[in-house]
C-alpha positions as CSV (number, residue, x, y, z in Angstrom):
1,M,43.9,11.2,62.4
2,N,46.3,13.5,60.6
3,P,48.3,11.5,58.0
4,L,51.5,13.0,56.6
5,R,51.0,14.5,53.2
6,R,52.8,16.5,50.6
7,N,51.6,18.2,47.5
8,N,54.0,19.0,44.7
9,T,53.4,21.5,42.0
10,S,53.5,20.1,38.4
11,T,52.7,21.0,34.9
12,G,49.9,20.6,32.4
13,F,49.4,21.6,28.7
14,S,46.6,23.2,26.7
15,L,45.7,22.0,23.3
16,W,47.6,24.8,21.5
17,L,50.8,23.8,23.3
18,W,50.4,20.2,22.1
19,I,50.0,21.4,18.6
20,L,53.1,23.5,18.9
21,F,55.2,20.5,20.3
22,L,53.9,18.1,17.6
23,S,54.6,20.7,14.9
24,L,58.2,21.2,16.1
25,S,58.6,17.4,16.3
26,A,57.4,16.9,12.8
27,C,59.7,19.8,11.5
28,N,62.7,18.4,13.3
29,Q,62.2,15.0,11.6
30,G,61.9,16.6,8.2
31,D,58.2,15.6,7.9
32,F,56.9,18.5,5.8
33,D,53.8,18.8,3.6
34,Q,54.2,19.3,-0.1
35,G,55.3,22.9,-0.8
36,S,57.7,23.1,2.1
37,S,61.4,23.5,1.4
38,F,64.9,24.2,2.6
39,E,66.7,26.3,0.1
40,G,70.5,26.3,0.4
41,L,72.5,29.2,-0.8
42,Q,75.7,27.7,-2.1
43,E,78.8,29.7,-1.2
44,E,82.3,28.7,-2.1
45,G,84.5,27.8,0.9
46,V,81.5,27.7,3.3
47,L,81.3,24.4,5.2
48,I,77.7,24.8,6.5
49,Q,75.4,26.4,4.0
50,K,72.8,29.0,4.9
51,Q,69.3,27.6,4.7
52,E,65.9,29.3,4.6
53,W,63.0,27.4,6.1
54,Q,59.6,27.7,4.6
55,L,56.7,26.7,6.9
56,P,54.4,23.9,5.6
57,D,51.0,25.0,4.4
58,W,49.2,23.6,7.4
59,A,51.4,25.6,9.7
60,E,50.9,28.8,7.7
61,D,47.2,28.2,8.0
62,N,47.4,27.8,11.8
63,I,49.4,31.1,12.1
64,K,46.7,33.0,10.1
65,R,44.1,31.8,12.6
66,R,45.7,33.9,15.3
67,D,43.7,36.7,13.8
68,P,40.0,36.1,14.8
69,A,38.9,37.8,11.6
70,F,40.3,34.9,9.6
71,D,37.8,32.5,11.2
72,R,35.1,35.2,11.2
73,W,34.9,35.3,15.0
74,K,33.1,38.7,15.1
75,T,32.8,38.7,18.9
76,E,36.6,38.2,19.2
77,V,37.3,41.0,16.8
78,L,35.0,43.2,18.9
79,H,36.8,41.9,22.0
80,G,40.1,43.3,20.8
81,S,38.5,46.7,20.1
82,A,36.7,46.7,23.5
83,K,40.0,46.1,25.3
84,K,41.6,49.1,23.7
85,A,38.6,51.3,24.4
86,L,38.3,50.4,28.1
87,K,42.1,50.7,28.6
88,A,41.9,54.2,27.0
89,I,39.0,55.2,29.4
90,F,41.0,54.3,32.4
91,H,44.1,55.9,31.1
92,H,42.2,59.2,30.7
93,A,40.9,58.9,34.2
94,L,44.4,58.2,35.6
95,G,45.9,61.0,33.6
96,V,48.2,58.7,31.6
97,A,46.5,58.7,28.2
98,K,48.7,57.9,25.3
99,A,48.9,60.1,22.2
100,E,47.5,57.4,19.9
101,E,44.5,56.8,22.2
102,P,41.2,58.6,21.2
103,E,40.0,61.7,23.1
104,W,37.7,61.3,26.0
105,E,34.6,62.5,24.1
106,E,35.3,60.1,21.2
107,L,34.9,57.1,23.6
108,L,31.3,57.8,24.5
109,A,28.3,57.1,22.3
110,V,26.0,60.0,21.3
111,D,23.1,58.1,22.8
112,F,25.0,57.2,25.9
113,A,22.4,55.3,28.0
114,G,23.9,56.1,31.3
115,F,25.4,54.2,34.2
116,L,25.0,53.4,37.8
117,S,27.4,54.8,40.4
118,F,30.7,52.9,40.4
119,V,31.1,53.5,44.1
120,P,28.8,51.5,46.3
121,E,26.3,53.3,48.6
122,E,26.8,50.7,51.3
123,R,29.8,48.6,52.2
124,E,30.4,45.7,54.5
125,L,33.7,45.1,56.4
126,H,34.6,41.5,55.6
127,H,38.0,41.4,57.2
128,D,40.1,43.5,59.5
129,S,43.2,42.0,61.2
130,S,47.0,41.9,61.0
131,G,47.0,45.2,59.0
132,L,44.7,43.8,56.3
133,K,41.2,45.3,55.6
134,V,38.7,44.1,53.1
135,Q,35.4,45.9,52.3
136,R,32.8,44.7,49.8
137,A,29.8,46.4,48.2
138,K,26.5,45.8,50.0
139,G,24.5,47.6,47.3
140,F,24.8,50.1,44.5
141,S,22.7,53.2,43.9
142,S,19.8,52.7,41.4
143,K,20.2,56.3,40.2
144,Q,21.0,56.5,36.5
145,L,23.8,59.0,35.7
146,G,24.6,60.7,32.4
147,K,27.8,60.8,30.4
148,E,28.6,64.3,31.7
149,E,29.1,62.7,35.2
150,L,31.2,59.8,34.0
151,D,34.6,61.5,34.4
152,D,33.8,62.6,37.9
153,Q,32.5,59.2,38.8
154,L,35.7,57.6,37.6
155,K,37.8,60.1,39.6
156,T,35.7,59.3,42.7
157,L,36.2,55.6,42.1
158,L,40.0,56.1,41.9
159,S,40.0,58.3,45.0
160,V,40.6,55.1,47.1
161,F,44.2,55.4,46.0
162,D,45.4,58.2,48.3
163,K,47.9,60.2,46.3
164,P,48.5,57.4,43.8
165,K,52.0,57.0,42.4
166,K,51.7,54.0,40.1
167,V,48.2,52.6,39.6
168,N,48.3,49.3,37.7
169,L,45.4,48.2,35.6
170,F,44.5,44.6,34.7
171,F,41.2,43.4,33.3
172,K,39.7,40.5,31.4
173,Y,36.5,40.2,29.4
174,L,34.6,37.0,30.3
175,E,31.8,37.5,27.8
176,V,31.0,39.2,24.5
177,K,27.3,39.1,23.6
178,L,25.9,40.6,20.4
179,H,22.7,42.6,20.4
180,G,21.8,43.1,16.7
181,E,24.2,44.5,14.2
182,G,25.2,47.8,15.9
183,H,25.4,46.9,19.6
184,F,27.1,44.4,21.9
185,E,27.7,43.8,25.6
186,T,30.8,42.7,27.5
187,E,31.3,41.4,31.0
188,A,34.7,42.4,32.6
189,V,36.7,41.6,35.7
190,I,38.8,44.6,36.6
191,H,41.7,44.9,39.0
192,L,43.4,48.2,40.0
193,D,46.2,48.5,42.5
194,D,48.8,50.9,43.8
195,L,51.7,49.1,45.5
196,S,54.2,51.9,45.1
197,S,54.0,52.9,48.8
198,A,52.2,51.8,51.9
199,P,49.3,51.5,52.6
200,F,48.8,49.3,49.6
201,V,45.4,49.3,48.0
202,Q,43.8,47.0,45.5
203,L,40.3,47.4,43.9
204,N,38.5,44.4,42.4
205,M,35.4,44.9,40.3
206,E,33.1,43.3,37.8
207,W,31.3,45.5,35.2
208,K,28.8,45.0,32.4
209,L,29.5,47.4,29.6
210,G,27.3,48.2,26.6
211,W,29.0,49.2,23.3
212,E,28.0,50.8,20.0
213,I,29.7,49.7,16.9
214,A,30.7,52.5,14.5
215,K,29.9,52.3,10.8
216,D,33.4,51.2,10.0
217,G,32.7,48.0,12.0
218,E,35.8,48.4,14.2
219,S,35.8,51.5,16.3
220,L,33.6,51.5,19.4
221,R,31.8,53.9,21.7
222,L,30.6,53.2,25.2
223,R,26.8,53.2,25.7
224,S,26.4,52.0,29.3
225,V,28.1,50.7,32.4
226,Q,26.6,48.6,35.1
227,P,28.7,47.6,38.1
228,Q,28.2,44.1,39.4
229,S,30.6,43.9,42.3
230,W,33.2,46.0,44.2
231,E,35.9,44.9,46.6
232,W,38.4,47.2,48.3
233,I,41.6,45.7,49.9
234,Q,44.0,47.7,52.0
235,S,47.3,46.4,53.5
236,S,49.4,48.5,55.9
237,G,52.5,47.0,54.2
238,P,53.8,44.1,52.3
239,I,52.1,40.8,53.4
240,F,55.2,38.9,52.2
241,S,58.8,40.0,51.6
242,E,60.9,38.6,48.7
243,V,64.0,37.2,50.4
244,T,65.5,34.8,47.8
245,R,68.8,36.6,47.4
246,A,69.1,37.2,51.2
247,V,68.8,33.5,52.0
248,L,70.4,32.0,48.9
249,G,72.6,34.6,47.5
250,D,75.8,33.1,48.8
251,V,75.3,29.5,47.6
252,P,77.3,28.3,44.6
253,R,75.9,29.0,41.2
254,F,73.1,31.1,42.6
255,K,72.7,33.2,39.4
256,E,73.2,30.3,37.0
257,E,70.8,27.9,38.7
258,I,68.4,29.7,41.0
259,M,67.9,32.9,39.0
260,T,68.0,31.4,35.5
261,G,64.9,30.0,33.7
262,V,64.7,26.5,32.4
263,G,64.6,27.8,28.8
264,S,68.3,28.8,29.2
265,Y,69.3,25.2,29.6
266,Q,66.9,23.6,27.0
267,W,69.0,21.6,24.5
268,R,72.2,22.7,26.2
269,T,72.6,19.8,28.5
270,D,72.9,16.1,27.8
271,Q,69.5,14.8,26.7
272,M,70.4,11.3,27.8
273,L,70.1,12.6,31.4
274,G,66.6,13.9,30.8
275,N,65.8,17.3,29.3
276,S,62.3,19.0,29.4
277,Y,61.4,22.4,28.0
278,I,58.8,22.7,30.8
279,G,60.8,21.6,33.8
280,A,58.1,20.8,36.4
281,Q,60.7,20.2,39.0
282,G,59.5,20.2,42.7
283,V,61.1,21.0,46.0
284,A,61.0,19.3,49.4
285,I,61.3,20.6,52.9
286,G,62.5,18.7,56.0
287,D,65.0,18.6,58.8
288,V,67.7,16.3,57.3
289,N,70.4,16.9,59.9
290,G,68.3,16.9,63.0
291,D,69.1,20.4,64.3
292,G,65.4,21.4,64.5
293,L,65.5,23.6,61.4
294,D,63.8,22.7,58.2
295,D,66.2,22.3,55.2
296,L,65.4,22.7,51.5
297,F,66.0,20.2,48.7
298,V,65.6,21.5,45.1
299,S,65.1,19.0,42.3
300,Q,66.6,19.9,38.9
301,Q,66.3,18.9,35.3
302,G,68.8,16.6,33.7
303,G,72.3,17.9,33.5
304,L,72.0,20.1,36.5
305,P,72.9,18.8,40.0
306,N,70.1,18.5,42.6
307,R,70.7,20.8,45.5
308,L,70.4,20.3,49.3
309,Y,70.5,23.5,51.2
310,L,70.8,23.4,55.0
311,R,69.2,26.2,57.0
312,R,71.4,28.0,59.5
313,P,69.9,29.6,62.7
314,D,70.1,33.0,61.0
315,G,67.8,31.8,58.2
316,V,70.5,31.8,55.6
317,L,70.9,28.6,53.5
318,Q,74.2,26.8,52.7
319,D,74.8,24.2,50.1
320,A,75.4,20.7,51.5
321,T,74.6,18.7,48.4
322,D,78.0,17.0,47.9
323,A,78.4,16.1,51.6
324,A,74.9,14.6,51.6
325,G,75.6,12.5,48.5
326,L,72.7,13.9,46.6
327,S,74.2,15.8,43.7
328,F,72.7,13.6,40.9
329,L,72.7,14.9,37.4
330,D,69.7,12.8,36.3
331,N,66.4,14.5,35.6
332,T,64.7,14.7,39.1
333,R,61.1,16.0,38.9
334,S,60.1,15.6,42.5
335,A,61.2,14.7,46.0
336,L,59.9,14.0,49.5
337,I,61.8,14.3,52.8
338,L,60.2,11.8,55.3
339,D,61.2,9.1,57.7
340,F,60.5,6.0,55.6
341,D,62.3,3.4,58.0
342,N,61.0,4.8,61.3
343,D,64.5,5.3,62.7
344,G,64.0,8.9,63.8
345,D,65.8,10.7,60.9
346,Q,64.5,12.1,57.6
347,D,65.1,10.0,54.5
348,I,64.5,11.2,51.0
349,A,62.6,9.9,48.0
350,L,63.5,11.2,44.6
351,A,61.5,10.8,41.3
352,V,64.1,10.0,38.6
353,G,62.4,9.3,35.3
354,P,59.9,6.5,35.8
355,N,61.7,5.3,38.9
356,L,62.1,6.2,42.5
357,L,65.4,6.4,44.4
358,I,65.1,6.2,48.2
359,G,68.1,7.7,50.1
360,W,68.5,6.5,53.7
361,N,69.7,9.1,56.2
362,N,72.6,7.8,58.3
363,G,71.6,10.2,61.1
364,T,73.9,13.1,60.2
365,G,72.1,14.4,57.1
366,A,74.2,12.3,54.7
367,Y,72.8,9.5,52.4
368,S,75.3,6.7,51.8
369,E,72.7,3.9,51.1
370,F,70.1,4.0,48.4
371,T,67.3,1.7,47.3
372,P,66.2,2.0,43.6
373,L,62.6,1.3,42.8
374,T,62.2,0.4,39.1
375,G,58.8,1.7,37.8
376,E,56.8,0.2,35.0
377,G,57.2,1.8,31.5
378,S,59.3,4.7,30.5
379,E,57.1,7.6,31.5
380,D,58.4,10.1,34.1
381,V,57.1,10.4,37.6
382,Y,55.9,14.0,38.0
383,S,55.0,14.2,41.7
384,I,55.0,11.9,44.7
385,V,52.9,11.8,47.9
386,S,53.2,9.6,50.9
387,A,51.0,8.3,53.8
388,D,50.6,5.0,55.7
389,A,48.0,3.8,53.3
390,D,47.7,0.2,54.8
391,Q,48.0,1.3,58.4
392,D,51.0,-1.0,59.1
393,G,53.1,1.7,60.7
394,D,55.3,2.9,57.8
395,L,54.9,5.3,54.9
396,D,53.9,4.1,51.4
397,I,54.4,6.2,48.3
398,Y,52.0,7.2,45.4
399,C,53.5,8.5,42.1
400,C,51.7,10.7,39.6
401,R,52.6,10.4,35.9
402,Y,51.5,12.3,32.9
403,V,51.9,11.4,29.2
404,Q,51.9,7.9,27.8
405,D,55.2,7.2,26.0
406,G,56.7,10.5,27.1
407,L,56.0,14.2,26.5
408,L,55.4,13.9,22.7
409,G,53.8,10.4,23.1
410,G,50.3,11.3,22.4
411,V,47.6,14.0,22.4
412,P,45.0,13.7,25.2
413,T,42.0,11.8,23.8
414,P,39.3,12.9,24.1
415,Y,40.7,16.4,25.0
416,H,38.0,17.2,27.6
417,D,38.1,13.8,29.4
418,A,41.3,12.0,28.3
419,D,41.9,8.4,29.3
420,N,45.1,7.7,27.5
421,G,47.7,9.0,29.9
422,A,50.5,7.3,31.7
423,P,49.4,5.0,34.6
424,N,50.3,6.1,38.1
425,L,52.2,3.9,40.5
426,F,51.8,2.8,44.2
427,W,54.7,1.5,46.2
428,R,54.0,-0.3,49.4
429,N,56.6,-0.1,52.2
430,E,57.5,-3.6,53.2
431,G,60.0,-2.5,55.9
432,E,63.8,-3.3,56.0
433,H,64.3,-0.7,53.2
434,Q,62.2,-2.7,50.8
435,F,59.2,-1.6,48.7
436,S,56.8,-3.5,46.4
437,L,54.9,-2.2,43.4
438,A,51.2,-2.9,44.4
439,T,49.1,-0.5,42.3
440,E,46.7,-3.1,40.9
441,E,46.7,-5.2,44.1
442,V,45.3,-2.4,46.3
443,G,42.8,-1.2,43.7
444,L,44.6,2.0,42.6
445,G,44.8,0.7,39.0
446,H,41.1,1.6,38.6
447,N,40.6,4.7,36.3
448,N,44.4,4.9,36.2
449,R,45.1,6.2,32.7
450,K,44.7,9.9,33.3
451,F,47.2,12.9,32.9
452,S,48.0,13.1,36.6
453,L,49.9,16.0,38.0
454,A,49.4,16.1,41.8
455,A,47.7,14.1,44.6
456,I,47.0,14.4,48.3
457,W,46.3,11.9,51.1
458,E,43.6,12.8,53.6
459,D,40.9,11.1,55.6
460,F,37.9,12.5,53.8
461,D,35.3,10.1,55.2
462,L,36.6,10.3,58.8
463,D,36.9,6.5,59.2
464,G,40.5,6.6,60.5
465,D,42.5,5.8,57.3
466,P,43.9,8.0,54.6
467,D,42.0,8.4,51.3
468,L,43.6,9.6,48.1
469,Y,42.6,12.5,45.8
470,V,44.3,12.7,42.4
471,T,44.2,15.8,40.1
472,N,44.3,15.2,36.4
473,D,44.8,17.5,33.5
474,F,42.3,17.1,30.6
475,G,39.5,15.6,32.5
476,K,38.0,14.0,35.6
477,N,39.9,13.7,38.9
478,N,40.0,10.6,41.1
479,L,38.8,10.2,44.7
480,Y,40.0,6.8,46.0
481,I,38.3,5.9,49.3
482,N,40.4,3.6,51.5
483,D,38.7,0.5,52.9
484,K,41.2,-1.3,55.1
485,G,44.1,-0.8,52.6
486,H,42.0,-1.4,49.4
487,F,40.9,1.5,47.2
488,R,37.9,2.3,45.0
489,D,37.5,5.4,42.8
490,V,34.2,7.1,43.9
491,A,34.8,10.6,42.5
492,G,31.7,10.4,40.3
493,E,29.2,9.2,42.9
494,R,30.5,11.6,45.5
495,G,30.6,14.8,43.5
496,A,34.4,15.1,43.4
497,E,35.3,14.6,39.7
498,D,35.8,18.3,38.9
499,L,36.3,17.7,35.1
500,A,38.8,20.4,34.2
501,A,42.5,21.0,33.6
502,G,43.7,19.9,37.1
503,M,47.1,21.1,38.2
504,G,47.4,21.0,42.0
505,V,45.4,20.3,45.1
506,T,45.4,21.1,48.8
507,C,43.0,20.2,51.7
508,E,41.7,22.1,54.7
509,D,38.5,22.4,56.8
510,F,37.7,25.7,55.1
511,D,34.1,25.9,56.5
512,L,35.1,24.7,60.0
513,D,32.5,21.9,60.1
514,G,34.9,19.2,61.2
515,D,35.8,17.5,57.9
516,M,38.3,18.2,55.1
517,D,37.4,20.2,52.0
518,I,39.4,20.3,48.8
519,Y,40.8,23.2,46.8
520,I,41.9,22.3,43.3
521,S,44.0,24.6,41.0
522,N,42.9,24.5,37.4
523,M,43.4,26.7,34.4
524,F,41.3,29.8,34.0
525,S,40.8,31.0,30.4
526,S,38.9,34.2,29.7
527,A,39.0,33.4,26.0
528,G,37.4,30.0,26.7
529,R,34.7,31.7,28.8
530,R,33.9,34.0,25.8
531,I,34.1,31.5,23.0
532,V,32.8,28.2,24.1
533,P,29.3,29.3,24.9
534,Q,28.8,30.4,21.3
535,T,27.7,26.9,20.5
536,N,26.7,27.5,16.9
537,Q,30.3,28.5,16.0
538,F,32.5,26.8,18.6
539,M,33.8,23.5,17.1
540,S,31.9,24.5,13.9
541,G,28.7,24.0,15.8
542,E,29.3,20.2,16.1
543,N,29.6,17.9,19.2
544,K,27.4,20.2,21.2
545,N,27.0,17.5,23.9
546,V,30.6,18.2,25.0
547,H,30.6,22.0,24.8
548,Q,29.7,22.2,28.5
549,H,32.8,20.3,29.4
550,Y,35.0,22.7,27.4
551,E,33.3,25.6,29.2
552,R,33.9,23.9,32.5
553,H,37.6,23.6,31.6
554,A,37.8,27.4,31.2
555,R,36.2,28.2,34.6
556,G,39.3,28.1,36.7
557,N,40.0,26.9,40.3
558,T,37.5,24.8,42.4
559,I,36.5,24.5,46.0
560,L,34.7,21.2,46.9
561,S,33.0,21.4,50.3
562,N,32.9,18.1,52.2
563,R,29.2,17.5,53.2
564,G,30.0,14.5,55.4
565,N,31.5,11.1,54.9
566,G,33.4,12.1,51.9
567,F,30.5,13.4,49.8
568,F,31.3,16.8,48.1
569,E,29.5,19.9,46.8
570,D,31.0,22.4,44.4
571,V,30.9,25.8,46.1
572,T,33.3,27.6,43.9
573,D,30.9,30.3,42.6
574,A,29.8,31.3,46.1
575,S,33.5,31.3,47.3
576,G,34.8,33.6,44.5
577,A,37.8,31.3,44.1
578,A,37.5,30.4,40.5
579,I,39.6,33.1,38.7
580,G,43.2,32.4,39.6
581,G,45.0,32.7,36.3
582,W,46.8,29.8,34.7
583,A,47.1,28.1,38.0
584,W,49.6,25.4,39.0
585,G,49.9,24.2,42.5
586,A,47.9,25.0,45.6
587,K,48.7,25.2,49.3
588,S,46.4,26.1,52.3
589,V,48.1,27.8,55.3
590,D,46.8,30.2,57.9
591,F,49.2,32.9,57.0
592,N,47.9,35.6,59.3
593,N,47.1,33.3,62.3
594,D,43.4,34.3,62.5
595,G,42.2,30.7,62.7
596,F,41.1,30.5,59.0
597,A,43.0,28.7,56.3
598,D,44.2,30.9,53.5
599,I,45.2,29.7,50.0
600,Y,48.3,30.3,47.9
601,S,48.0,29.3,44.3
602,P,50.9,30.2,41.9
603,N,50.0,31.0,38.3
604,G,51.4,32.1,35.0
605,F,53.2,30.6,32.0
606,V,56.2,31.0,29.7
607,T,56.8,34.7,28.9
608,N,59.5,36.8,27.3
609,P,62.1,38.2,29.7
610,D,60.5,41.0,31.7
611,E,61.4,42.8,34.9
612,D,58.2,41.6,36.5
613,D,58.9,37.9,35.7
614,L,59.5,35.7,38.8
């Protein structure tokens, strides 16, 4: 069986973001601690007086804690210095050292203990097809080298970039470990790439570095380097080409809607229509007009019209929103294009606030009839997935929701395994354009108070009916096994809980053993990896029984291998799939047609405008 499934990317929030939102909410309501004030400067003839806002004491205290020295986090203070030192070392090797960076000799300790060769003696070819090659280290030399050889070794390491034009450096420290008063050790993941001209080369490494702390307690000198892993990737050209402007550049309001971030519209549209700082709007793909070409539907936040773009034979998209009757201004977080009435054309399901709106295709790609489905409560539906859950021949719908009582309704409690989120909804297709809300009836009300962001239908136990996996922010995920249309959450007993900050999910038979495995996108935090293991200081040394759960939250993405009949084993560490940034959605596709499923996982968060922003 291969049930229809869709996975929509959605949004989650870390604790600091919750604190920020709640702080702004309190400030907007004038709920200030003693000592805060608005001081008006009275000017004659001025209608609106200038005001100066003083932060409340508790907010000032939070801002001070951005400096790790304020909380006496010595390892984090050293982390900041170690970042500058390693960056300077690579800048010297690349010939791009800055004037304010120390000289090469100043970066090395007098008693430099040496290092192993950065370049592996033996390499294994792990992949070679479609213009993409991947080599990995099979072993490093055990010969200890001195500091006089460090510069040459770095140049040898960088020689993989043939005539480099622009080598980009990116690294993160995963661990800072103190060794007495004057020494400490760091573990770093390092990425170098040159994408300025083909062939493109990327170098991925892990190093352990020993450091000497100077008498001033701040400046550092490098004592030792020990390479842990080395991976070389070469591509004959771009694997993907960015074609947004080519296919969408002629549609109305391309610049204003497609190329403009959600922050530009925050508080500038009617809040009654739904207005969210973090949009979390999804897209849907399907052939709505029956011409054999997939079309694109883009959900938009309140105040902006949803958009339906039809695909032409030349690949260019044209706007058909008004003709299709889909230009709603209500906040639409998600959509699915599927045939819900089995009449041979593609209908559309829209998530509008806590409700669904089903548009019935009249066979031409237009939607003149709609069925509203009124959900319980006021919480927005974030994503929707569909399958024939009861095996009666039509598609049912499952809706993921997030925060109880809206975005500022409540902080996840407890943070590491929250059970106070908005309940998800299951709509059973009754035929004749009718649906019934049947969440409790079919057993999907069990463990249904999570902060859910995405779900996927798949037959995990190979019994012929679709099961349901739900990813949750701030805690455990759900695995609902289907037993003749009735569901039971068995994630705990089957090794599928994956307690973390779950964002997205995709399924594939990654190990080619005949059953479906699960890839889950979570948040990776290098700061969490460094800080949480320091159990005597993290959370003031209290609640040590939950420290491991916080550490698990920081690990990153997950691969669960199906060991048969829907029982799973976490194989993330062996797969190397954990570190994927602040990940959101996930999708498995065989991009290079070699018979193996690849994974695409978008990542990132709100930044200032930058030329590299997507």
